[in-house]
N, C-alpha and C positions, 0 to 999 in steps of 0.2 A: 696665816692671815694675821694682820696687825689690828688690834682693837683699841679704840679710844673710847673711854667710858666717862659719861657725865652723870652726876657730879663727881663720882669716884667709882673705882672698880668694886669697892665694898658695897656701895649703894646699889649698883647694877646687879651684882650677885644676889644680894638680899631681895631685890625686887623680882628677879627671875625666880628665886626660890619661893616667893610668895605668889607667883603667877600674876604679877601686875602686868598690865599692858605695857609693851615696850615699843619704842621708836628705834628704827635703825636706818642709816644711810650707808649703802654698800657701794664702794667704788666700782665703776664699770669693769675694771680689770680684775676685780675680786680679791685684790691684795690687801685691802683695808676696809674697816667698817667702824662706824660710830654708833654707839648704843646709849640709850638713856631711858629711864622710866618715863612714861608719857606725862606723869604729873610733875616731873622736874623740867621738862622742856616744852610740852604742849604741842608743838609743831616741828616739822623737820627743819624749816629754815631757822627757827629759834635755836634748835639743837646745834646746827652748824655754827651759829654765832657764839653759843655757849662754849664751844671748844676752840674758838679763835679763827674760825673759817668765815669767808664771805657768804652771806645768805644768798647772794646771787649765783653762787656756785652750785645751787641745788640741782641743776640739770646735769651734774657730773656723777650723780648717784642713782642707784635703784633705791627706792624708798618703800619701806614696809612698816606696818604696825602689827605686832605679833604677841601672842601668848600661847598657852598650851592647847587652845582650841583651834588655832590656825594663824595664818599670816595673810593680811590684806595688803595687796600691792597697789601703791599709787602709780598707776600705769599712765605715764605721760612721756611720750617719746620726744626727745629734743629734736628740733628741725635739722640740726647738724650732726646727729648721731653717726659716728664713724664715717662722716663725710659721704653718706649715701644719698645721692640726689633724688632717686625715685622714692616717693612717699611709701608706696606699698612694700618695697624691698626693705626700706629703712625700718618700718614698723615690724615687719617679719623678723628681721635680724635682732631688733630690740627685744622682742617677745622671746625668741629662742635664747639669747644671751641672758636675759633677765631670769628666766626659769632656771637656767644652769647655775648662775652666780648666786641667786637667792637661795636655791636649794642647798648649795655647798655651804653658804653662810649659816643657814638654819641648822644644818647637821653639825657644823663645827661648834655651835654653842649648845648643842644637846637637844634641839627641838626637831622632832620628826613629825612635822605637821604639814597639812596641805597649804597650797598657795591659792588665794582667791583674788580675782580682779573684780572689785566692786562694780556694780552696774554703771555707776556714773563715769567710770573710766573705760568700761568695756566698749563703749561707742567708738573708741579709737581703733578697735579691732575690726570694725565693719569693712575696712578697706581690704582685708585679707581674704574675703570670700563673698559669695552671694547670699550667705545666710542659710543655705540648705545643709541638712545633716543626713547621715545615713541611718 
């Protein structure tokens, strides 16, 4: 995996060593990721601009905020994800792909933590079932 670190690789390593909250945008194909301490970029779209990318390209990435206690996934499935027309199938594929790619990313940077989808984003998962559990 290729990493782009903002403001520098040294700052990112130090922030991770100090367990500062980190932002990351991971390409859907899992081949590259952008990392920044949250205090240096504040938001994912700002982080993209900081590394010379268009902030409007935010829907090309899985977005997380993470530290040693876990990773929060900003779960927003783009309407054109993998050109899947059916909303339910598109969200299901995004969910499966995201957990795989995000897990691989976290492992690659030395974080063996859980992935959480905050309640404000979990509403998008309602289309995947009727809400019943076993």
